[in-house]
Residue, then its C-alpha position, 0 to 999 in steps of 0.5 A: c261769180y263772173v260773166d263773160h260779156s266780151n267777144w274776145d277771140r284767141q287772137h286777142f290773147k295772141f293764142p295760136p289758132g287751133a292750138t291745144l291750150f293747157c292752163y294753170p290759172s292760179s298763182l305761180v307760188h304753188v307750182t313746183k319744179n317737178d310739176f312744171f317739168l311734167w307740164l313741159e313734157l306734156l307740151n312736147r307730146v302734143d304738137g301745137s300745144n301751149l301752156i298758159l300761165i298768169r305772171k304772178p307773183y313776179a318773182m316766181y315768174h322769173e324762177i319759172k322762166h329759169w326752169t324753162m331754160e333748164y328744161r330746154a337745155q335737156q330737151t328740144f323745146d320751143i320756149d315760146r310755147v309757154m305763154f305768160l299773161p299779165p295778171f288780169s285787171n278784171h274778172q271779165e278779162r280773165w273769164a274771156m281768156l279762160r274760155h279758150v283753155d282746153l284742159f286745166l292742169n292740177s289747178s285751183g281753177g276747178c270752179d272756173a273749169l267746171t263753169l266752162m265745162k272743161p276738165v282739170l287734170c289733177f293728182n290724187r296725192e297726199d302732198s297736193d295743196f288744198l285747192s288742188c285737192q278740191a279740184c280733184d274732188m270736183m272732178l270726182a263729184v261730176g263723174l270725171e274720175l279719169f282726170v284724177v291720176n295717181n302718177n306722172q305716167e297716168f298724167l301724161k297719158r290722159g293729158e295727151t289722149f284728151a288733147k289729141r282726141l277732139s271727140a273726147q273733148k266734146s264728150v266731156q263737155q256734153h257730160l258736164k252740160n248734162h250734169n249741170t242740167e240734172n234736176p237737183d232734187k235727185w241729189i238729195 
């Protein structure tokens, strides 16, 4: 378990002020080209948004850079909106970065997201890896079934709507805060 003892703001990480931040905080080996192109499509739909990825392993980082250029050849796209951060040297630094994320994407970072009272937008599909399935299960367990989608169209629609509606973001955080403060005796 990690605790954020820092006061690092978005500027510390070179995140644009006011930008919607999407993040896949896991190892890049789990990223497929189809999922990555879907994330880039979501970025195209949400002005001023950025995608945060952790640059590990290094070989996959180069593959994803190649995919970014391939996508840009097909679409008008600012490749600087995909931000690669180096692997963090400690949990406090990672935690300080993650608290700035607005929406986690089909991620194994479900526990991090829920601790930060943020949702994970994930797929309910048979070919998902174990950790992504776990994130979906967590969203369902806390009553955020709207973030568990069945297809690409739903993924884009939910991600875009959530990113563009500050009231929705605040409602989700309040829902998770209320869920975290429920009396555990009621669960048994």
